[in-house]
Backbone of each chain as ProteinMPNN parsed JSONL, in Angstrom:
{"seq_chain_A": "DAGVTQSPTHLIKTRGQQVTLRCSPISGHKSVSWYQQVLGQGPQFIFQYYEKEERGRGNFPDRFSARQFPNYSSELNVNALLLGDSALYLCASSLRESNQPQHFGDGTRLSIL", "coords_chain_A": {"N_chain_A": [[20.66, -29.025, 80.252], [22.57, -31.062, 82.425], [21.703, -33.346, 84.757], [21.962, -34.624, 88.451], [24.75, -36.195, 88.473], [26.48, -39.545, 88.974], [28.977, -41.793, 90.038], [30.546, -44.634, 90.124], [28.156, -46.727, 88.302], [27.586, -49.296, 88.944], [29.303, -51.629, 91.115], [30.99, -54.018, 92.496], [32.293, -55.361, 95.164], [33.95, -57.171, 97.743], [33.334, -58.485, 101.065], [34.82, -56.651, 104.061], [36.169, -54.763, 102.135], [36.791, -51.393, 101.158], [34.987, -48.802, 99.916], [34.347, -46.241, 97.404], [32.185, -43.71, 96.383], [30.995, -41.426, 94.164], [29.4, -38.057, 93.415], [28.238, -35.936, 91.399], [26.712, -32.826, 91.648], [23.683, -30.974, 90.225], [24.41, -28.242, 88.342], [25.089, -25.277, 90.022], [23.771, -25.973, 92.351], [23.845, -26.524, 95.586], [23.941, -27.898, 97.817], [24.293, -31.298, 98.654], [23.083, -34.449, 99.449], [22.904, -38.039, 100.63], [21.581, -41.31, 100.245], [20.661, -44.125, 100.919], [19.316, -47.365, 99.496], [17.647, -50.229, 100.174], [16.809, -52.947, 98.81], [13.351, -52.875, 97.924], [12.458, -51.234, 100.054], [12.061, -47.734, 101.112], [14.289, -45.263, 100.291], [17.134, -44.399, 102.798], [17.946, -41.68, 104.426], [21.457, -40.882, 104.62], [23.479, -38.578, 104.634], [23.846, -35.167, 104.743], [25.485, -32.442, 102.953], [26.586, -29.26, 102.613], [27.796, -26.264, 101.529], [30.377, -27.215, 101.917], [30.195, -27.966, 104.862], [29.386, -30.556, 106.939], [25.95, -31.355, 107.314], [23.739, -32.702, 108.07], [23.45, -36.262, 109.56], [22.523, -39.436, 109.356], [21.224, -42.314, 110.665], [23.855, -43.98, 110.8], [26.433, -46.17, 110.739], [29.976, -45.358, 112.175], [31.689, -46.186, 110.045], [30.53, -45.448, 107.697], [31.381, -42.066, 105.945], [31.392, -39.079, 104.476], [32.612, -36.252, 102.237], [32.417, -32.823, 100.956], [33.409, -31.269, 98.295], [35.172, -28.348, 96.865], [34.132, -27.29, 94.458], [31.332, -28.305, 94.978], [30.798, -30.939, 94.232], [30.81, -34.32, 95.363], [32.009, -37.052, 97.606], [31.088, -40.687, 98.852], [32.318, -42.448, 101.542], [32.541, -45.931, 101.847], [33.84, -47.984, 104.534], [35.263, -51.362, 105.31], [33.407, -53.07, 104.36], [30.332, -54.704, 104.697], [27.931, -57.502, 104.118], [25.315, -56.513, 104.322], [25.729, -54.118, 103.499], [25.1, -53.817, 100.629], [23.298, -52.317, 98.305], [21.328, -49.723, 96.438], [23.183, -46.902, 96.204], [22.115, -43.6, 96.29], [22.471, -40.356, 95.366], [21.699, -36.48, 96.067], [20.999, -33.746, 95.185], [20.239, -29.999, 95.896], [19.282, -26.758, 95.253], [19.334, -24.795, 97.827], [19.95, -25.14, 101.38], [17.971, -26.075, 102.778], [14.554, -27.236, 103.27], [13.559, -27.733, 100.268], [12.927, -28.926, 97.261], [14.868, -32.15, 96.776], [16.873, -33.36, 94.043], [17.363, -36.419, 92.43], [20.437, -38.44, 91.476], [21.012, -41.355, 89.177], [21.882, -43.154, 91.085], [24.368, -45.447, 92.504], [24.658, -48.895, 92.087], [25.714, -50.879, 94.565], [27.401, -54.075, 94.965], [28.196, -56.564, 97.308], [30.131, -59.225, 98.097]], "CA_chain_A": [[20.868, -29.222, 81.308], [22.956, -32.024, 83.298], [21.56, -33.644, 86.17], [22.876, -35.129, 89.032], [25.74, -37.713, 88.129], [26.846, -40.648, 89.994], [29.64, -43.052, 89.285], [30.047, -45.565, 89.281], [26.678, -46.909, 87.76], [27.418, -50.631, 89.137], [30.425, -52.156, 91.522], [31.322, -55.298, 93.202], [33.451, -55.413, 96.205], [33.856, -58.345, 98.587], [33.616, -58.327, 102.61], [35.994, -56.062, 104.134], [36.828, -53.705, 101.036], [36.445, -49.937, 101.081], [34.376, -48.038, 98.317], [34.411, -44.657, 97.42], [31.261, -43.397, 95.179], [31.406, -40.411, 93.789], [28.569, -37.54, 92.877], [28.42, -34.258, 90.768], [25.342, -32.092, 91.48], [23.283, -29.982, 89.291], [25.221, -27.059, 88.504], [24.604, -24.148, 90.898], [23.367, -26.613, 93.489], [25.297, -26.297, 96.793], [23.526, -29.054, 98.625], [24.49, -32.709, 98.174], [22.707, -35.505, 100.245], [23.411, -39.434, 100.066], [20.555, -42.116, 100.7], [21.084, -45.828, 100.684], [18.192, -48.103, 99.275], [17.71, -51.446, 100.31], [15.58, -53.508, 97.783], [12.069, -53.269, 98.504], [12.474, -50.245, 100.995], [12.481, -46.666, 100.835], [15.714, -44.61, 100.538], [17.294, -43.789, 103.842], [19.098, -40.994, 104.694], [22.683, -41.043, 105.074], [24.413, -37.469, 104.849], [23.779, -33.758, 104.09], [26.597, -31.545, 102.976], [26.026, -28.003, 102.447], [28.816, -25.686, 101.391], [31.132, -28.28, 102.426], [30.003, -28.716, 105.971], [28.281, -31.928, 107.197], [24.911, -30.534, 107.877], [22.672, -33.764, 109.243], [23.897, -37.437, 109.581], [21.396, -40.266, 109.515], [21.481, -43.525, 111.605], [24.432, -45.203, 110.107], [27.653, -46.449, 111.628], [30.977, -44.715, 111.674], [32.151, -46.853, 108.547], [30.292, -44.276, 106.533], [31.97, -41.023, 105.777], [31.58, -38.186, 103.476], [32.952, -34.75, 102.416], [31.601, -32.44, 99.705], [34.675, -30.428, 97.545], [34.759, -26.653, 96.496], [33.054, -27.501, 93.213], [30.447, -28.67, 95.617], [30.821, -32.634, 94.241], [30.62, -35.283, 96.937], [32.046, -38.566, 97.654], [30.525, -40.961, 99.935], [33.206, -43.839, 101.805], [32.43, -46.827, 103.376], [34.811, -48.825, 105.419], [35.262, -52.768, 106.006], [31.932, -53.334, 103.842], [29.527, -56.15, 105.095], [27.261, -58.183, 103.081], [24.424, -55.61, 104.558], [26.046, -52.505, 102.698], [24.767, -54.108, 99.274], [22.057, -51.454, 98.26], [21.553, -48.723, 95.586], [23.655, -45.42, 96.913], [21.526, -42.323, 95.695], [23.202, -39.098, 95.57], [20.409, -35.749, 95.625], [21.315, -32.144, 95.17], [19.288, -29.029, 96.11], [19.605, -25.372, 95.542], [19.989, -24.488, 99.035], [20.178, -26.107, 102.286], [16.752, -26.844, 103.458], [13.344, -27.227, 102.201], [14.227, -27.591, 99.033], [12.943, -30.68, 96.473], [15.899, -32.728, 96.289], [16.957, -34.129, 92.586], [18.439, -37.53, 92.422], [20.649, -39.025, 90.283], [20.482, -42.822, 88.879], [22.47, -44.191, 91.759], [25.314, -46.659, 92.216], [24.425, -50.628, 92.643], [26.766, -51.74, 94.806], [26.988, -55.659, 95.634], [28.928, -57.144, 98.491], [30.197, -60.64, 97.797]], "C_chain_A": [[21.401, -30.571, 82.068], [22.391, -32.233, 84.563], [22.342, -34.349, 87.029], [23.499, -36.739, 88.704], [26.275, -38.049, 88.698], [27.863, -41.722, 89.069], [30.533, -43.752, 90.396], [28.926, -45.868, 89.046], [26.624, -48.218, 88.898], [29.18, -50.744, 89.803], [30.05, -53.307, 92.447], [32.419, -55.278, 93.895], [33.185, -56.755, 97.008], [34.27, -57.569, 100.342], [34.839, -57.778, 103.064], [36.738, -55.156, 103.525], [36.398, -52.552, 101.653], [36.123, -49.745, 99.593], [34.373, -46.592, 98.411], [33.51, -44.288, 95.958], [31.278, -41.841, 95.051], [29.843, -39.294, 93.112], [28.694, -36.144, 92.626], [26.922, -33.757, 90.689], [25.05, -31.316, 90.294], [24.066, -28.754, 89.2], [24.545, -25.935, 89.061], [23.758, -24.719, 92.331], [24.369, -26.569, 94.681], [25.036, -27.487, 97.94], [23.646, -30.228, 98.288], [24.066, -33.745, 99.543], [22.934, -36.872, 99.486], [22.193, -39.973, 100.788], [21.121, -43.196, 100.385], [19.174, -46.285, 100.39], [18.401, -49.513, 98.938], [16.955, -51.923, 99.349], [14.097, -53.908, 98.569], [11.527, -52.157, 99.611], [12.775, -48.82, 100.313], [13.829, -46.383, 100.899], [15.488, -44.038, 101.874], [18.331, -42.997, 103.912], [20.428, -41.145, 105.28], [23.463, -39.563, 105.878], [24.007, -36.369, 103.949], [25.142, -32.903, 104.175], [26.249, -30.405, 102.253], [27.406, -26.937, 102.165], [30.178, -26.013, 102.086], [30.993, -28.471, 104.023], [29.335, -29.827, 105.992], [27.156, -30.854, 107.978], [23.47, -31.232, 108.43], [23.574, -35.236, 108.537], [22.605, -38.528, 110.155], [22.042, -41.399, 110.625], [22.558, -44.661, 110.876], [25.674, -45.218, 110.529], [28.89, -45.679, 110.999], [31.959, -45.272, 110.668], [31.737, -46.122, 107.527], [30.807, -43.432, 106.592], [31.736, -40.315, 104.202], [32.442, -37.031, 103.157], [32.424, -34.455, 100.649], [33.519, -31.512, 99.448], [34.205, -29.054, 96.823], [34.049, -26.611, 95.361], [31.69, -27.676, 93.727], [30.08, -30.579, 94.812], [31.053, -33.186, 95.752], [31.166, -36.34, 96.584], [31.664, -38.977, 99.075], [31.776, -42.44, 99.907], [32.475, -44.605, 102.535], [33.292, -47.854, 103.445], [34.564, -50.49, 105.551], [33.782, -53.316, 105.74], [31.604, -54.887, 104.378], [28.38, -56.258, 104.01], [26.059, -56.855, 103.06], [24.321, -54.191, 103.781], [25.276, -52.928, 101.116], [23.368, -53.429, 99.238], [22.39, -50.586, 96.801], [22.021, -47.492, 96.52], [22.858, -44.39, 96.039], [22.039, -41.069, 96.308], [21.724, -37.797, 95.203], [21.224, -34.402, 95.758], [20.149, -31.165, 95.3], [19.884, -27.677, 95.804], [20.427, -24.709, 97.019], [19.594, -25.602, 100.052], [18.717, -27.03, 102.875], [15.532, -26.401, 102.997], [13.03, -27.137, 101.04], [13.536, -29.119, 98.135], [14.141, -31.04, 95.962], [15.58, -33.57, 94.776], [17.896, -34.974, 92.787], [19.052, -37.974, 91.408], [20.29, -40.768, 90.095], [20.822, -43.885, 90.097], [23.672, -44.989, 91.387], [25.037, -47.716, 92.63], [25.643, -50.785, 93.275], [26.248, -52.881, 95.619], [28.376, -56.062, 96.254], [29.223, -58.369, 98.387], [30.79, -61.466, 99.403]], "O_chain_A": [[20.448, -31.29, 82.372], [22.545, -31.393, 85.449], [23.412, -34.771, 86.592], [23.009, -37.868, 88.691], [26.935, -37.239, 89.348], [27.689, -42.242, 87.967], [31.068, -43.227, 91.372], [28.217, -45.13, 89.73], [25.697, -48.205, 89.708], [30.125, -50.177, 89.255], [28.97, -53.447, 93.021], [33.512, -55.184, 93.335], [32.12, -57.341, 96.815], [35.026, -56.663, 100.695], [35.897, -58.236, 102.631], [37.763, -54.691, 104.023], [35.667, -52.626, 102.64], [36.613, -50.193, 98.557], [34.397, -45.929, 99.448], [33.908, -44.477, 94.808], [31.629, -41.155, 96.01], [29.189, -39.891, 92.257], [29.142, -35.311, 93.413], [26.095, -34.164, 89.873], [25.904, -31.006, 89.463], [24.355, -28.265, 90.293], [23.446, -25.615, 88.606], [23.241, -23.982, 93.17], [25.594, -26.585, 94.553], [25.87, -27.856, 98.767], [22.927, -30.427, 97.309], [24.767, -33.733, 100.555], [23.098, -37.006, 98.273], [21.724, -39.371, 101.753], [22.061, -43.24, 99.591], [18.167, -45.759, 100.864], [18.991, -49.997, 97.972], [16.215, -51.036, 98.923], [13.808, -54.778, 99.391], [10.359, -52.174, 100.0], [13.47, -48.657, 99.311], [14.58, -47.15, 101.503], [14.476, -43.467, 102.282], [19.469, -43.334, 103.585], [20.51, -41.537, 106.444], [23.848, -39.412, 107.037], [23.841, -36.479, 102.734], [25.765, -32.711, 105.22], [25.587, -30.562, 101.228], [28.158, -27.102, 103.125], [30.895, -25.208, 102.68], [31.826, -29.254, 104.48], [28.646, -30.112, 105.012], [27.337, -29.968, 108.814], [22.499, -30.696, 108.965], [24.141, -35.301, 107.446], [21.936, -38.366, 111.176], [23.103, -41.296, 111.241], [22.274, -45.8, 110.505], [26.132, -44.095, 110.741], [28.992, -45.382, 109.808], [33.049, -44.716, 110.541], [32.402, -46.056, 106.493], [31.196, -43.469, 107.759], [31.868, -40.863, 103.108], [33.191, -36.816, 104.11], [32.187, -35.179, 99.682], [34.427, -31.309, 100.255], [33.096, -28.814, 96.346], [33.208, -25.713, 95.319], [30.79, -27.239, 93.01], [29.038, -31.186, 95.06], [31.349, -32.664, 96.826], [31.01, -36.767, 95.44], [31.737, -38.3, 100.101], [32.085, -43.166, 98.962], [31.869, -44.294, 103.56], [33.498, -48.59, 102.48], [33.447, -50.785, 105.976], [33.085, -53.861, 106.595], [32.335, -55.876, 104.446], [28.004, -55.37, 103.244], [25.862, -56.244, 102.01], [23.366, -53.454, 103.532], [24.891, -51.923, 100.518], [22.431, -53.813, 99.938], [23.438, -50.72, 96.169], [21.327, -47.131, 97.471], [23.128, -44.496, 94.843], [22.031, -40.802, 97.51], [20.885, -38.039, 94.336], [22.111, -34.282, 96.604], [19.076, -31.513, 94.809], [21.056, -27.509, 96.14], [21.58, -24.32, 97.205], [19.073, -26.677, 99.756], [18.564, -28.198, 103.235], [15.397, -25.334, 102.398], [12.114, -26.372, 100.735], [13.781, -30.254, 98.545], [14.595, -30.522, 94.942], [14.559, -34.166, 94.432], [19.021, -34.685, 93.193], [18.439, -38.004, 90.341], [19.44, -41.338, 90.778], [20.347, -45.015, 90.213], [23.994, -45.206, 90.218], [25.12, -47.732, 93.858], [26.659, -50.833, 92.581], [25.34, -52.95, 96.447], [29.464, -55.873, 95.709], [28.191, -58.963, 98.7], [30.941, -62.687, 99.449]]}, "seq_chain_B": "DQQVKQNSPSLSVQEGRISILNCDYTNSMFDYFLWYKKYPAEGPTFLISISSIKDKNEDGRFTVFLNKSAKHLSLHIVPSQPGDSAVYFCATHNNAGNMLTFGGGTRLMVKP", "coords_chain_B": {"N_chain_B": [[11.007, -47.48, 114.337], [8.436, -46.882, 111.784], [8.199, -43.746, 110.436], [7.179, -42.598, 108.547], [4.607, -44.329, 106.203], [3.477, -46.491, 103.682], [0.878, -48.165, 103.177], [-0.093, -50.317, 101.228], [1.872, -52.176, 99.034], [1.53, -52.285, 96.22], [-0.539, -51.405, 93.407], [-2.786, -51.978, 90.883], [-4.268, -50.473, 87.905], [-6.536, -49.568, 85.583], [-5.814, -48.1, 82.566], [-6.957, -44.992, 81.759], [-8.592, -44.572, 84.252], [-8.53, -43.546, 87.563], [-5.935, -43.358, 89.718], [-5.359, -43.445, 92.671], [-2.936, -43.185, 95.599], [-1.762, -43.725, 98.613], [-0.52, -42.563, 101.966], [0.604, -42.614, 105.098], [1.338, -40.674, 108.009], [3.282, -40.289, 111.192], [4.094, -38.058, 112.556], [2.901, -35.631, 113.811], [4.338, -32.923, 113.99], [5.462, -32.794, 111.422], [5.93, -30.791, 108.165], [5.869, -30.637, 105.597], [5.442, -32.191, 102.608], [6.211, -34.644, 100.309], [5.903, -36.187, 97.009], [7.537, -38.802, 95.042], [8.543, -40.246, 92.099], [9.581, -43.12, 90.737], [11.335, -45.009, 88.128], [12.577, -48.129, 87.357], [16.206, -48.854, 87.466], [16.536, -45.665, 87.04], [17.095, -42.669, 89.346], [14.734, -41.483, 91.934], [12.075, -39.242, 90.935], [11.39, -36.004, 91.264], [7.617, -35.284, 91.756], [5.727, -33.49, 93.018], [4.498, -31.085, 95.743], [3.192, -30.577, 98.733], [2.583, -28.368, 101.289], [1.816, -27.917, 104.988], [0.121, -25.818, 105.264], [-1.84, -26.055, 103.395], [-4.485, -28.094, 102.01], [-4.72, -29.209, 99.652], [-2.906, -29.614, 96.749], [-2.219, -28.987, 93.244], [-1.241, -30.317, 90.226], [-1.385, -30.404, 86.578], [-2.273, -33.774, 85.819], [-1.574, -34.28, 88.058], [-2.823, -34.901, 91.887], [-2.375, -33.612, 94.873], [-3.494, -34.505, 98.245], [-4.204, -33.341, 101.733], [-4.506, -34.42, 105.067], [-4.505, -33.164, 107.786], [-5.518, -33.84, 110.347], [-6.132, -36.603, 110.31], [-3.49, -37.363, 109.877], [-2.664, -38.261, 107.103], [-2.251, -38.422, 103.654], [-2.5, -38.135, 100.268], [-2.068, -39.293, 97.077], [-3.485, -38.23, 93.794], [-3.733, -39.696, 90.762], [-5.219, -38.611, 87.563], [-6.089, -38.683, 84.053], [-5.247, -41.828, 84.588], [-2.344, -43.373, 82.758], [-0.259, -45.74, 80.916], [2.218, -45.274, 80.987], [2.834, -44.072, 83.354], [3.344, -45.963, 85.304], [5.23, -47.201, 87.836], [7.222, -47.118, 90.652], [5.978, -45.171, 93.598], [6.86, -43.021, 96.068], [5.824, -41.111, 98.991], [7.158, -38.937, 100.992], [8.644, -36.784, 103.438], [9.866, -33.478, 104.817], [12.438, -33.526, 107.7], [12.549, -31.412, 110.504], [14.316, -29.463, 110.472], [14.307, -29.323, 107.734], [16.166, -30.699, 106.11], [16.401, -33.514, 105.58], [14.921, -35.915, 104.079], [12.565, -38.316, 104.835], [11.393, -41.305, 103.81], [8.763, -43.289, 102.556], [7.918, -46.524, 102.547], [6.898, -47.398, 99.836], [4.854, -47.681, 96.72], [4.027, -49.928, 94.116], [2.954, -49.191, 91.117], [0.828, -50.221, 88.694], [-0.155, -49.5, 85.635], [-2.849, -50.886, 83.321], [-3.152, -51.083, 79.922]], "CA_chain_B": [[9.547, -47.287, 113.755], [8.116, -46.154, 110.535], [7.551, -42.459, 110.54], [6.112, -42.774, 106.996], [4.231, -45.616, 105.792], [2.479, -46.544, 102.65], [0.686, -49.525, 102.974], [-0.166, -50.73, 100.035], [2.873, -52.33, 98.123], [0.922, -52.646, 94.847], [-1.749, -50.923, 93.119], [-3.239, -52.077, 89.671], [-5.453, -49.586, 87.598], [-7.001, -49.583, 84.015], [-5.803, -46.827, 81.648], [-8.032, -43.684, 81.806], [-9.093, -44.361, 85.474], [-7.738, -42.682, 88.774], [-5.156, -44.001, 90.751], [-5.189, -43.196, 94.472], [-1.854, -43.573, 96.209], [-2.228, -43.619, 100.406], [0.526, -42.536, 102.911], [0.296, -42.12, 106.603], [2.896, -40.167, 108.824], [3.233, -40.51, 112.816], [4.589, -37.337, 113.474], [2.402, -33.825, 113.696], [5.149, -31.924, 113.508], [5.656, -32.618, 110.041], [5.024, -29.707, 107.66], [5.866, -30.175, 104.125], [5.247, -33.593, 102.196], [6.428, -34.816, 98.88], [6.105, -37.32, 96.24], [8.436, -39.121, 94.414], [8.312, -41.664, 91.088], [10.988, -44.046, 90.428], [11.533, -45.942, 87.353], [13.717, -49.308, 87.622], [17.331, -48.315, 87.038], [16.819, -44.261, 87.403], [16.928, -42.307, 90.448], [13.517, -41.03, 92.298], [11.781, -37.891, 90.395], [10.36, -35.211, 92.238], [6.422, -35.058, 91.014], [4.653, -32.85, 93.545], [4.76, -31.398, 97.031], [2.256, -29.658, 99.611], [2.846, -27.864, 102.852], [0.585, -28.055, 105.905], [-0.949, -24.822, 105.174], [-2.707, -26.386, 102.348], [-4.661, -29.362, 101.784], [-4.681, -29.582, 97.836], [-1.991, -29.005, 95.654], [-2.609, -29.654, 91.993], [-0.191, -29.991, 89.004], [-1.696, -31.378, 85.652], [-2.925, -35.195, 86.296], [-1.288, -35.217, 89.701], [-3.256, -33.61, 93.06], [-1.974, -34.157, 96.538], [-4.436, -34.06, 99.551], [-3.339, -33.283, 103.023], [-5.697, -34.571, 106.065], [-3.223, -33.339, 108.946], [-6.04, -34.555, 111.586], [-5.905, -37.859, 109.946], [-2.185, -37.669, 109.413], [-2.716, -38.813, 105.608], [-1.905, -37.617, 102.506], [-2.932, -39.209, 99.321], [-1.882, -38.571, 95.686], [-4.786, -38.878, 92.754], [-3.424, -39.197, 89.133], [-6.2, -38.743, 86.467], [-6.079, -40.028, 83.807], [-3.721, -42.553, 84.455], [-1.462, -43.828, 81.842], [0.628, -46.387, 80.978], [3.789, -44.51, 81.217], [2.918, -44.073, 84.92], [3.69, -47.315, 85.858], [6.195, -46.928, 88.643], [7.015, -47.006, 92.248], [5.877, -44.059, 94.02], [7.32, -42.711, 97.286], [5.889, -40.411, 99.762], [8.333, -38.372, 101.602], [8.564, -35.632, 104.148], [11.191, -33.069, 105.722], [12.441, -33.243, 108.701], [12.374, -29.746, 110.985], [15.389, -28.64, 109.77], [14.352, -29.346, 106.447], [17.482, -31.112, 105.378], [16.684, -34.694, 105.365], [14.106, -36.827, 103.763], [12.201, -39.715, 105.393], [10.592, -41.824, 102.678], [7.671, -44.502, 102.763], [8.099, -47.817, 101.923], [6.804, -47.409, 98.233], [3.601, -48.362, 96.423], [4.433, -50.123, 92.525], [1.728, -48.695, 90.369], [0.638, -50.823, 87.275], [-1.691, -48.992, 84.758], [-2.743, -51.559, 82.445], [-3.555, -50.349, 78.647]], "C_chain_B": [[9.561, -46.53, 112.555], [7.518, -44.763, 111.211], [6.473, -41.829, 109.34], [5.752, -43.847, 106.551], [2.986, -45.543, 104.503], [2.303, -48.145, 102.739], [0.156, -50.645, 101.841], [1.187, -50.756, 98.863], [2.647, -52.369, 96.889], [-0.046, -51.934, 94.666], [-1.784, -51.198, 91.36], [-4.357, -51.179, 89.072], [-5.488, -49.63, 86.4], [-6.607, -48.067, 84.006], [-6.906, -46.237, 81.592], [-8.845, -43.541, 83.118], [-8.256, -43.568, 86.173], [-7.335, -43.627, 89.374], [-4.901, -43.11, 92.078], [-4.002, -43.997, 95.058], [-2.204, -43.189, 97.558], [-0.75, -43.508, 100.686], [0.397, -41.831, 103.799], [1.314, -41.718, 106.833], [2.27, -40.216, 110.292], [3.24, -39.265, 113.184], [4.033, -35.79, 113.088], [3.071, -32.727, 113.15], [5.885, -31.636, 112.04], [4.948, -31.764, 109.222], [5.237, -29.562, 106.54], [6.595, -31.571, 103.752], [5.737, -33.457, 100.566], [6.365, -36.268, 98.085], [6.936, -37.587, 95.071], [8.325, -40.216, 93.373], [9.735, -41.911, 90.833], [11.01, -45.019, 89.383], [12.634, -46.907, 87.715], [15.088, -48.5, 86.687], [17.529, -46.914, 87.362], [16.53, -44.062, 88.908], [15.458, -41.755, 90.708], [13.448, -39.445, 91.601], [11.137, -37.313, 91.021], [8.979, -35.091, 91.267], [5.664, -33.849, 91.855], [4.667, -32.74, 94.498], [3.631, -30.354, 97.512], [2.906, -29.428, 100.885], [1.748, -28.034, 103.855], [0.03, -26.841, 105.916], [-1.755, -25.259, 104.283], [-3.257, -27.659, 102.384], [-4.908, -29.88, 100.518], [-3.653, -29.06, 97.61], [-2.29, -29.834, 94.549], [-1.584, -29.264, 90.974], [-0.469, -30.73, 87.846], [-2.586, -32.292, 86.334], [-2.637, -34.96, 87.583], [-2.265, -33.956, 90.758], [-2.923, -34.657, 94.337], [-2.986, -33.547, 97.384], [-3.964, -34.439, 100.74], [-4.589, -33.45, 103.959], [-4.677, -34.635, 107.143], [-4.153, -34.018, 110.222], [-5.841, -35.966, 111.543], [-4.295, -38.131, 110.062], [-1.996, -38.391, 108.226], [-2.648, -37.888, 104.591], [-2.043, -38.712, 101.167], [-2.213, -38.327, 97.464], [-2.697, -39.274, 94.626], [-3.868, -38.563, 91.596], [-4.663, -39.687, 88.161], [-6.112, -37.822, 85.548], [-5.028, -40.886, 83.906], [-3.549, -43.071, 83.091], [-0.385, -44.742, 82.032], [2.252, -46.203, 81.517], [4.034, -44.052, 82.505], [2.92, -45.086, 85.72], [4.931, -47.214, 86.451], [6.461, -47.117, 90.226], [6.722, -45.571, 92.599], [5.952, -44.043, 95.584], [6.776, -41.6, 97.727], [6.859, -39.814, 100.616], [7.969, -36.819, 102.316], [10.051, -35.038, 104.733], [11.068, -33.018, 107.266], [12.573, -31.755, 109.453], [13.417, -29.217, 110.74], [15.371, -28.652, 108.354], [15.533, -29.7, 105.595], [17.537, -32.728, 104.796], [14.886, -35.241, 104.952], [13.836, -37.941, 104.147], [11.133, -40.042, 104.369], [9.566, -42.925, 103.468], [8.155, -45.522, 102.016], [7.866, -47.937, 99.923], [5.715, -48.058, 97.934], [4.084, -48.491, 94.912], [2.94, -50.122, 92.048], [1.708, -49.3, 88.897], [-0.585, -50.067, 86.71], [-1.506, -49.716, 83.5], [-3.383, -50.893, 81.136], [-5.159, -51.017, 78.611]], "O_chain_B": [[10.426, -45.706, 112.259], [6.708, -44.648, 112.131], [5.524, -41.047, 109.281], [6.702, -44.619, 106.414], [1.987, -44.829, 104.415], [3.108, -49.048, 102.512], [0.19, -51.861, 102.031], [1.501, -49.848, 98.093], [3.67, -52.512, 96.219], [-0.666, -51.642, 95.689], [-0.928, -50.694, 90.633], [-5.4, -51.115, 89.723], [-4.381, -49.752, 85.876], [-6.827, -47.169, 84.818], [-7.922, -46.896, 81.371], [-9.662, -42.628, 83.233], [-7.348, -42.934, 85.633], [-7.99, -44.633, 89.644], [-4.163, -42.128, 92.158], [-3.99, -45.227, 95.052], [-3.001, -42.256, 97.66], [0.126, -44.065, 100.023], [0.134, -40.633, 103.702], [2.311, -42.078, 106.207], [1.065, -40.191, 110.541], [2.494, -39.006, 114.129], [4.562, -34.994, 112.312], [2.74, -31.905, 112.295], [6.575, -30.692, 111.656], [3.719, -31.712, 109.254], [4.933, -28.466, 106.069], [7.655, -32.037, 104.17], [5.654, -32.47, 99.834], [6.769, -37.314, 98.594], [7.066, -36.746, 94.181], [7.951, -41.28, 93.865], [10.708, -41.162, 90.75], [10.625, -46.113, 89.797], [13.59, -46.484, 88.364], [15.02, -47.832, 85.655], [18.581, -46.668, 87.952], [15.95, -44.878, 89.624], [14.847, -41.527, 89.663], [14.367, -38.627, 91.644], [10.157, -37.867, 91.517], [9.161, -34.823, 90.08], [4.894, -33.203, 91.144], [4.817, -33.816, 95.078], [3.234, -29.442, 96.788], [3.668, -30.223, 101.436], [0.655, -28.335, 103.375], [-0.782, -26.763, 106.838], [-2.799, -24.618, 104.402], [-2.487, -28.51, 102.83], [-5.317, -31.034, 100.388], [-3.339, -28.024, 98.196], [-2.561, -31.032, 94.631], [-1.134, -28.124, 90.86], [0.107, -31.818, 87.828], [-3.431, -31.961, 87.166], [-3.441, -35.421, 88.394], [-2.404, -32.746, 90.584], [-3.116, -35.841, 94.611], [-3.322, -32.364, 97.325], [-3.422, -35.521, 100.962], [-5.599, -32.778, 103.752], [-4.074, -35.655, 107.475], [-3.548, -34.694, 111.054], [-5.438, -36.575, 112.534], [-3.962, -39.273, 110.377], [-1.1, -39.234, 108.268], [-2.962, -36.702, 104.692], [-1.706, -39.896, 101.19], [-2.053, -37.177, 97.058], [-2.717, -40.494, 94.467], [-3.328, -37.47, 91.425], [-5.008, -40.86, 88.018], [-6.059, -36.606, 85.731], [-3.959, -40.679, 83.331], [-4.511, -43.198, 82.335], [0.353, -44.698, 83.017], [3.054, -46.848, 82.192], [5.147, -43.674, 82.873], [2.463, -45.014, 86.861], [5.872, -47.126, 85.662], [5.44, -47.277, 90.895], [7.238, -44.723, 91.871], [5.308, -44.815, 96.295], [7.076, -40.677, 96.97], [7.575, -40.729, 101.023], [7.23, -35.955, 101.844], [11.044, -35.706, 105.022], [10.105, -32.658, 107.944], [12.732, -30.856, 108.627], [13.282, -28.001, 110.876], [16.263, -28.092, 107.718], [15.834, -29.11, 104.558], [18.309, -33.165, 103.943], [13.884, -34.887, 105.572], [14.685, -38.809, 103.944], [10.192, -39.3, 104.088], [9.61, -43.273, 104.648], [8.748, -45.383, 100.947], [8.591, -48.457, 99.074], [5.388, -48.996, 98.662], [4.506, -47.48, 94.35], [2.011, -50.821, 92.453], [2.487, -48.901, 88.032], [-1.715, -50.029, 87.198], [-0.576, -49.534, 82.714], [-4.245, -50.054, 81.397], [-5.936, -50.709, 77.707]]}, "name": "protein", "num_of_chains": 2, "seq": "DAGVTQSPTHLIKTRGQQVTLRCSPISGHKSVSWYQQVLGQGPQFIFQYYEKEERGRGNFPDRFSARQFPNYSSELNVNALLLGDSALYLCASSLRESNQPQHFGDGTRLSILDQQVKQNSPSLSVQEGRISILNCDYTNSMFDYFLWYKKYPAEGPTFLISISSIKDKNEDGRFTVFLNKSAKHLSLHIVPSQPGDSAVYFCATHNNAGNMLTFGGGTRLMVKP"}
């Protein structure tokens, strides 16, 4: 069975640009969450989507946005990129909305020059 | 302020011995805790969890202990194997159960 898949695996952008990251959850999983992991720290929660609705938002600026599609895949968009946005972006899926172990993809490594 | 803390950034253990990874939390309302393992270039992998109604949960070589009065949990790996070398994160759900808060991680090195 396929796990959570994310694309692309690596991305290099310059300051001020915009980026879109993609995530396909495990088949049958309806919840998708996004996390940002900066080097040397634990992942930080950005968004959760369940049944195509935003169900949770972490402490990130409005430059960060996301959506979930009818097939439960998801995109994370970041506008006006800053150097500090350089990080590993992780997508996680779970079967239901809450109180479930989340299963992570291998992430997208975003580097801002 | 960090709600979940792993105070040891690294731990080195001999193969076959016990590895003990520690985690402290600040909010007594947290009621579900998880441990994840992360290899380089891979996403975190769920290992084991514990609900606050228990003080111990065991799965093979992995045991998690929860001390609610001390707001402390620990992960025991016995016996440790070189393949266990990875970064270990403890995490907890928020009250809505949909957001994980992670500690900073502990890098475990198991030497052959």
